[in-house]
Every structure is written in structure tokens, then in C-alpha cells.
C-alpha positions in Angstrom: 0.0 0.0 0.0 1.4 3.4 -0.9 0.4 7.0 -0.4 1.3 10.2 1.3 4.0 9.7 4.0 2.6 9.8 7.5 3.5 12.7 9.8 5.3 10.3 12.2 7.4 8.9 9.4 8.1 12.4 8.0 9.3 13.4 11.5 11.5 10.3 11.6 13.0 11.0 8.2 13.7 14.6 9.0 15.2 13.7 12.4 17.5 11.2 10.7 18.5 13.8 8.1 19.1 16.5 10.7 21.1 14.1 12.8 23.4 13.4 10.0 23.6 17.0 9.0 24.2 18.2 12.6 27.0 15.6 13.0 28.7 17.1 10.0 28.4 20.6 11.5 29.4 19.4 15.0 32.6 17.8 13.6 33.8 21.1 12.3 34.7 22.5 15.7 36.3 19.2 16.7 38.6 19.5 13.7 39.5 23.2 13.8 40.6 23.1 17.4 43.3 20.7 16.3 44.3 22.8 13.2 44.3 26.3 14.8 45.4 27.9 18.0 42.9 29.3 20.4 43.0 32.9 19.0 42.3 31.7 15.5 39.5 29.3 16.8 38.0 32.3 18.6 38.2 34.5 15.5 36.7 31.9 13.2 33.9 31.1 15.7 33.1 34.8 16.1 33.0 35.2 12.3 30.5 32.4 11.9 28.5 33.6 14.9 28.1 37.1 13.5 27.2 35.7 10.0 24.5 33.4 11.4 23.0 36.1 13.4 22.8 38.5 10.5 21.5 35.8 8.1 18.8 34.7 10.5 17.7 38.3 11.2 17.6 39.1 7.5 15.5 36.0 6.5 12.8 37.6 8.7 10.8 34.5 9.3 10.3 33.7 5.6 11.5 30.0 5.7 9.0 29.3 8.5 6.3 31.3 6.7 6.5 28.9 3.8 5.0 26.2 6.1 1.9 28.3 6.6 1.5 29.9 3.2 1.6 26.9 0.9 -0.3 23.9 2.5 -3.9 23.3 1.4 -3.4 25.2 -1.8 -3.6 24.0 -5.4 -0.2 23.1 -6.9 -0.3 26.0 -9.3 -0.7 28.5 -6.4 2.1 26.7 -4.5 4.4 27.1 -7.4 3.7 30.8 -7.8 4.1 31.5 -4.1 7.3 29.5 -3.8 8.9 31.5 -6.6 7.7 34.7 -5.0 9.4 33.7 -1.7 12.6 32.9 -3.6 12.7 36.4 -5.2 12.1 38.1 -1.9 14.9 36.1 -0.2 17.3 37.0 -3.0 16.6 40.7 -2.2 17.1 40.0 1.5 20.3 38.2 0.8 21.6 41.3 -1.0 20.7 43.3 2.0 22.5 40.9 4.3 25.6 41.1 2.1 25.6 44.9 2.3 25.4 44.7 6.1 28.2 42.2 6.4 30.4 44.3 4.1 29.7 47.3 6.4 30.6 45.4 9.6 33.8 44.1 8.0 34.8 47.5 6.8 34.2 49.2 10.1 36.3 46.6 11.9 39.1 47.0 9.3 38.9 50.8 9.4 38.7 51.1 13.1 40.7 48.2 14.5 40.5 49.5 18.1 36.9 48.3 18.2 36.4 45.0 20.0 39.9 45.6 21.4 39.6 43.3 24.4 38.3 40.5 22.3 41.3 40.7 20.0 43.8 40.3 22.9 45.6 37.0 23.0 47.2 35.2 25.9 50.6 36.2 24.6 49.7 39.9 24.8 49.4 40.4 21.1 46.2 40.9 19.0 44.2 38.7 16.6 42.4 39.9 13.5 38.7 39.9 13.8 35.6 40.7 11.7 37.2 42.1 8.6 36.7 38.7 6.9 33.0 39.5 6.7 33.8 41.8 3.7 34.5 38.7 1.6 31.7 36.7 3.2 29.2 39.2 1.9 28.8 37.0 -1.2 27.5 34.0 0.7 24.0 35.2 1.7 23.0 35.9 -1.9 22.5 32.1 -2.3 22.3 31.0 1.3 19.2 33.0 2.3 16.9 31.9 -0.6 18.0 28.3 -0.2 16.8 28.3 3.4 13.2 27.7 2.3 14.2 24.5 0.5 13.7 21.9 3.4 10.3 23.3 4.3 9.2 23.4 0.7 10.2 19.8 0.2 8.3 18.7 3.3 5.2 20.5 2.0 5.5 18.7 -1.4 5.8 15.3 0.4 9.5 14.9 -0.3 10.7 14.4 3.3 13.6 12.2 2.1 14.8 14.9 -0.2 14.5 17.5 2.6 16.7 15.3 4.8 19.1 14.8 1.9 19.6 18.5 1.1 20.1 19.2 4.8 22.9 16.7 4.8 24.4 18.2 1.6 24.2 21.7 3.1 25.9 20.8 6.3 28.5 18.6 4.7 29.3 21.2 2.1 29.7 23.9 4.7 31.8 21.7 6.9 34.2 20.8 4.0 34.4 24.4 2.9 35.5 25.3 6.4 37.8 22.5 7.2 39.6 21.7 3.9 41.4 25.0 3.4 42.6 24.8 7.0 43.8 21.2 6.5 45.7 22.4 3.4 47.5 25.0 5.5 45.5 28.0 4.1 44.3 31.0 6.2 40.9 32.2 7.2 40.6 34.3 4.0 40.7 31.0 2.0 38.0 29.5 4.3 35.7 32.4 3.6 36.3 32.1 -0.2 35.5 28.4 -0.1 32.3 29.1 1.8 31.3 31.6 -0.8 31.9 29.1 -3.6 30.0 26.4 -1.8 27.1 28.7 -1.1 26.7 29.5 -4.8 26.7 25.8 -5.7 24.2 25.0 -3.0 21.9 27.8 -4.0 21.6 26.1 -7.4 19.8 23.2 -5.6 16.9 25.5 -4.8 16.4 26.3 -8.5 16.8 22.7 -9.5 14.2 21.5 -7.0 11.8 24.3 -7.8 11.9 23.2 -11.4 11.6 19.5 -10.4 8.7 19.9 -7.9 6.6 22.0 -10.3 7.6 20.6 -13.7 4.6 20.9 -16.1 2.6 23.0 -13.7 0.8 25.9 -15.2 2.2 29.3 -14.4 -0.2 31.7 -12.7 0.3 35.0 -10.9 1.1 34.5 -7.2 -2.1 34.7 -5.1 0.0 36.4 -2.4 1.7 39.6 -3.3 4.9 40.9 -1.6 3.0 43.0 0.9 0.9 40.1 2.0 3.9 37.9 2.4 5.7 40.5 4.4 2.6 41.1 6.5 2.5 37.4 7.4 6.3 36.8 7.7 7.3 39.9 9.7 5.7 38.8 13.0 7.5 35.5 12.6 10.6 37.4 11.6 10.5 39.6 14.7 10.2 36.5 16.7 13.2 35.0 15.0 15.3 38.1 15.6 14.5 38.1 19.3 15.1 34.3 19.5 18.4 34.6 17.6 19.6 37.3 20.0 18.4 35.2 23.0 20.1 32.0 21.8 23.4 33.8 21.3 23.4 36.4 24.1 25.7 34.3 26.2 28.3 34.1 23.5 28.1 37.8 22.8 28.5 38.5 26.5 31.8 36.5 26.5 32.8 38.0 23.2 32.4 41.6 24.5 33.9 41.1 27.9 36.7 38.5 27.5 39.7 37.7 25.3 39.6 35.8 22.0 41.2 32.7 23.7 38.5 32.6 26.4 35.8 33.0 23.7 37.3 29.9 22.0 37.0 28.0 25.3 33.4 29.1 25.8 32.5 28.2 22.2 33.8 24.7 22.8 31.8 24.4 26.0 28.7 25.7 24.3 29.1 23.0 21.7 25.8 21.1 21.9 25.2 17.4 21.3 24.5 17.9 17.5 22.0 15.1 16.9 20.0 15.7 20.1 19.2 19.4 19.8 17.8 18.9 16.3 15.2 16.3 17.2 12.3 18.5 18.7 12.6 21.0 15.8 12.5 18.3 13.1 9.5 16.7 14.8 7.8 20.1 15.0 8.5 20.9 11.4 6.9 17.6 10.3 3.8 18.0 12.4 3.2 21.7 11.7 1.0 21.2 8.6 -1.1 18.7 10.6 -1.5 21.1 13.5 -2.7 23.8 11.1 -5.2 21.5 9.5 -6.7 20.4 12.9 -6.7 23.9 14.3 -8.4 25.3 11.2 -11.2 22.9 11.9 -11.4 24.0 15.5 -10.0 20.7 16.8 -7.5 22.3 19.2 -7.6 19.5 21.8 -6.9 16.9 19.2 -3.9 18.8 17.9 -2.6 19.4 21.4 -3.0 15.7 22.2 -0.7 14.9 19.2 1.8 17.5 20.4 1.9 16.2 23.9 2.5 12.7 22.6 5.3 13.9 20.4 7.0 15.6 23.5 6.9 12.4 25.5 8.4 10.4 22.6 11.1 13.0 22.0 11.9 12.9 25.7 12.5 9.2 25.5 15.4 9.8 23.2 16.7 13.2 24.5 16.9 12.4 28.2 19.1 9.3 28.2 21.5 10.5 25.6 21.9 13.9 27.3 22.3 12.2 30.7 25.3 10.3 29.3 27.1 13.6 28.5 26.1 15.2 31.8 27.9 12.4 33.6 30.8 12.2 31.1 31.4 15.9 30.5 35.1 15.8 31.5 35.7 12.7 29.3 33.8 14.3 26.4 35.7 17.5 26.3 39.1 15.8 26.7 38.3 13.3 24.0 36.7 15.6 21.5 38.6 18.9 22.1 41.8 17.9 23.9 42.8 18.7 27.5 43.8 22.2 26.4 40.1 23.1 26.6 39.3 21.5 30.0 38.1 24.8 31.3 35.1 24.4 28.9 33.8 21.4 30.9 31.6 23.5 33.3 29.9 25.3 30.4 29.4 22.0 28.5 27.7 20.4 31.5 25.4 23.4 32.0 24.4 23.3 28.3 23.7 19.6 28.6 21.4 20.2 31.6 19.7 22.9 29.5 19.3 20.4 26.6 17.3 18.1 28.9 14.4 20.6 28.6 14.5 21.1 24.9 12.0 18.4 24.0 9.3 20.5 22.2 8.9 23.1 19.5 6.5 25.5 21.3 6.3 28.2 18.6 5.1 26.0 15.8 1.9 25.1 17.8 1.2 28.8 18.6 1.6 29.9 15.0 -0.4 27.0 13.7 -3.2 28.1 16.0 -3.1 31.5 14.2 -1.6 33.5 17.1 1.9 34.4 15.9 1.8 37.5 18.2 2.0 35.2 21.2 5.2 33.7 19.9 6.8 37.2 19.8 5.7 37.9 23.4 7.1 34.6 24.5 10.4 35.3 22.7 10.7 38.7 24.3 9.9 37.1 27.7 12.7 34.6 27.1 15.2 37.2 26.1 14.4 39.4 29.1 14.7 36.4 31.5 18.0 35.5 29.9 19.4 39.0 30.2 18.1 39.4 33.8 20.0 36.3 34.8 23.1 36.2 32.5 24.4 39.7 32.9 24.6 39.6 36.7 26.0 36.1 36.6 28.8 37.0 34.2 29.7 39.8 36.5 29.5 37.7 39.6 31.0 34.4 38.6 32.6 35.2 35.2 33.2 32.5 32.6 30.3 30.1 33.4 27.8 32.8 34.2 26.1 33.2 30.9 25.6 29.5 30.5 24.1 29.2 33.9 21.8 32.2 33.2 20.7 30.6 29.9 19.8 27.3 31.6 18.0 28.9 34.5 16.0 31.3 32.2 14.6 28.3 30.3 12.4 27.4 33.3 10.1 30.5 33.3 10.3 30.6 29.5 8.6 27.2 29.2 5.9 28.3 31.6 5.2 31.4 29.6 5.1 29.4 26.4 2.6 27.0 27.9 0.4 30.0 29.0 0.5 31.3 25.4 -0.4 27.9 24.0 -3.4 27.7 26.4 -4.6 31.2 25.4 -4.1 30.5 21.7 -6.0 27.2 21.8 -8.6 28.0 24.4 -7.6 25.3 26.8 -6.2 25.1 30.4 -2.5 25.5 30.9 -2.5 22.1 32.6 -3.5 20.6 29.2 -0.4 21.9 27.4 3.0 20.5 28.4 2.8 16.8 29.6 4.8 17.5 32.7 4.1 14.2 34.6 5.1 12.1 31.6 8.2 14.2 31.1 9.2 13.9 34.7 8.7 10.1 34.6 11.2 9.9 31.7 13.6 12.2 33.6 13.2 10.0 36.6 14.1 6.8 34.7 17.1 8.6 33.2 18.3 9.8 36.6 18.1 6.3 38.1 19.8 4.9 35.1 22.7 7.4 35.6 23.7 5.8 38.9 25.6 2.9 37.4 27.4 5.4 35.0 28.4 7.6 38.0 29.7 4.4 39.7 31.8 3.6 36.6 33.1 7.2 36.6 34.1 7.1 40.3 35.7 3.7 40.4 37.6 3.5 37.1 40.5 5.6 35.7 40.9 4.7 32.0 41.5 6.5 28.8 38.7 9.1 28.1 37.4 7.2 25.1 37.0 4.0 27.2 35.5 5.9 30.1 32.9 7.6 27.8 32.0 4.3 26.2 31.6 2.5 29.5 29.6 5.2 31.1 27.4 5.5 28.1 26.8 1.7 27.9 26.1 1.6 31.7 23.5 4.4 31.5 21.8 3.4 28.2 21.5 -0.3 29.1 20.1 0.6 32.5 17.7 3.1 31.0 16.4 0.6 28.4 15.8 -2.1 31.1 14.3 0.3 33.7 12.2 2.1 31.1 10.8 -1.1 29.7 10.0 -2.6 33.1 8.2 0.5 34.2 6.5 0.8 30.8 7.8 4.3 30.3 9.2 2.8 27.1 6.5 0.8 25.4 6.6 -1.9 22.7 5.5 0.5 20.0 8.5 2.7 20.8 10.9 -0.2 20.3 9.1 -1.1 17.1 9.4 2.5 15.8 13.1 2.6 16.7 13.7 -0.6 14.8 12.0 0.9 11.7 13.9 4.1 12.1 17.3 2.4 12.4 16.5 0.2 9.4 15.7 3.3 7.3 12.3 1.9 6.5 10.3 5.0 7.4 8.0 6.2 4.6 8.4 3.1 2.6 5.5 1.1 1.2 4.3 -1.9 3.2 
């Protein structure tokens, strides 16, 4: 029997694709810390941080808006709207390029700016953001191509969406690492990124032509003004969220040296395949939420969302718990003992990751209340600033990471309040707190054998990480199954996912 891929299988396919993609991205930092000194690692990390911030701000919510503008329309209208989005994002890419060029020129013309950040441990200085002048080419192709994964999901090409995500991450990773491996400088890295970006941008054009081959051309039913009117609230939310997600790094960048920033960047390295899971699941289910909410079936949609959170928790909790226990071994193994100071930040980020099991914003927007997402994003940013700024002044290096983790608690509460208001339900009907706590409880008990291994053995970091991971995951599987926190259907889905059989005919 064949047909449209189920939302659960779409989610699984996207999760697999994003895991592979994020692994490629995560490996970049592991490689460059071995190819560059701390000052150069700090400079390259700052360069990519600023680019990603500018790019996400300039996309102004357009990639997310595709998920709400195209579904439930005839294919002729989808084609016209997709091309209209592409043309708008080309213009935004040009604007991002001009902004990057300006930032790079200011840093080049006034080198005294960011003076403390450029200081090295040896007392000299490191070049900083002038490389952005060359990177100004990249957003011309990168920004339009950011709609491609969502577009492919809408057109029931989840496997292709996963594939292009892998291609994008792998290409970006190779463009960053290969010049360094060949002994070239950061200018060569930026040039390679530009070349890769232009090639990847061609994929968007190719898929647009493939998805809509033979489809009649009609004028877009949404004009530029209507698209901006819909996307700007999402864009404002993205801007606030981007600042919030990076505020800790900017606090370190503005107050400490380039070498310290490199250490913090290593500590803030997140388990790449874990943090992508809730967002991949949210992206796959967003069209379904919109369909249900449009029919007034809010409780039915929320029930699906609650179930997805519990299932995501089953994966996120044990894997994250491994790295909380084995933070020292992980940093030593992946980034060398030279970055041991990053351990405290890494552990705090892992604790923070335990709570990242849901995509809250997609539910609110699907309910037709994007304004609530903006309010929640502002609340999250203010909470983060209120905690992180005092903490960086009081305890220094780990302060922003601790502030980010603590600020997530009231943020989740506020998001749930917004979901309740948007869907006309009680706040207690939103986040499945008891189910989530049961999963955390199983993970906590399962961590006891891993802690015992850590305290009694003194082996090579690779062996220690492997033994601690096996002890925790085996304990989790046994305890979770016996307590029925992990059910037979969960094991069956995992087997299908690992065998890459999701979305196939049966």
C-alpha cells in the first residue's frame, strides 16, 4: 500500500537527516581546534556567529512562513508562491551582504573596536571581523535556499528534505575544514564558503523546477506586501530568538579575550544530533496542526503535540544524561585537555538540553496567534538577560551558560500559557509535565551505574565515555521497559527508524 508519507514517518525521516547534518556541523569545531590555535579558533567562531546572526535576522521568518503559506493550496498556487518567496529572499540576501560588508569595513577601518576580544594570551592581538567583507557574497545564495527543506516537506519529499540538509551541512563543513587542513588561512576559508554557497543555491532552483515541472504558471495569489505582513511577525520572533540564543556568546565576546571565547565556544558545543530532534518533529507536524486547528480541533492537535513531546523525551533524556555524567571525558576526547576549562559550560548546556524536547512556537503559530510567539520570545530574552548579565559579573566565565539554563524554566511556563490562550484550553492541558518527569526519573536512576563507573575506574577518556554510556543506556532501556515508560510501540518505531524503512510502502 502506498500513499502520502505519514507525519510520524516524516518526522523520523527529518530527524535522521538532521542528525546526519548536525553531525557534519558538529565535527567542524572538533577539527578546527586541532588545526588552529585558540586565538584563531575564537576569531573563526566569532565570524560564523556574526554571520549566522545577520543571516537569521535578514531572513525575517520567511522559511517558517512557507510552512503556513503553501499547504492546502492547489499546486499552481504553491508554485507561484514558492517563486515569489525565492525572489524576496534574494533581495534580503543582497541586504545581508551589504550589512556584512559594512561590519567588516568598520572593523578594518577602526581596529580599536572589540579591542579586548582581540587580545591573545601572549599579549598580542588577533584579526577579527574584517573577513566579513568577503563573506558578503554568501547570503545571496544561502538565504533563498533556506526555504528548501520546508518546501520539500510540503511537497511530500521528506527524504529529499533530509538529503539537502545533509548536503548543506557537509558542504559547509568541508568548505570550512579543507582550506585549514591544506594550511591556508581564514581568507581562504571564507572564499571556499562563498563558492560552496553559490553551488548549494543552485539546488533550490533545481528542486523548484523539479517539484513544479509541467505545472501551469499563474500569478502569485500572495503579493509581496501580504507575504511580508505574514512573515514579519515570525521574523520579529526569529530576531528576538536569535539574540536570545546567542546572548551568552556575545557577553563572552564583548567582555573577555579571544582565547576565552574559544573555550566558551567549545563548552557551548551542543550534542549535535540531540538538539535537532524536537525541531525536526515540530516541522513535520506543523501542517497537521494547522489542519486540525483550522477545523477547531484544538484539543486533538494538542494531544498529538503532547504525545510527540513524550516520545522525543524518551530519546533526548538518556543521551543527554550520558554527556552530563561524562562531561570531562567528552571535552578531553573531542577537544583535547587544552580546553578542559570548557567542561563546566558544556555540562550546563547539557542540563539545558534536557528541557529542549518541544517546538513551542510552531503550535502557537499553527493556532493562528503568531503575536504570542513574539511575546514569548521577548519574555525569554528578558529572562536570559536578567540572569546572565549579573551572573557573568558575579562568577565570570560560566555565568552566561548558567543564566541561559535557568532562564529556560520560566520561559517554558510562559510558552505554555501562550499555547493555552491560543488554543482556548487550560495551561495544565499543554505540556505533559508528569510524563516528562517520569522519563527524567528513569534517566536519573539509570545514571547511577554510570556515575559508579566514573568514580571507580580511571581509564582513557574514550574508554570511560564508552563504558559510562553503555552503563547508562542499558540501565535506561531495562528500567524504562520494566516501568512501561518505554513501550513496545516505541521499540518497534526505533527498529524501523534504524533500518531506514520510514516512509516506505508496506
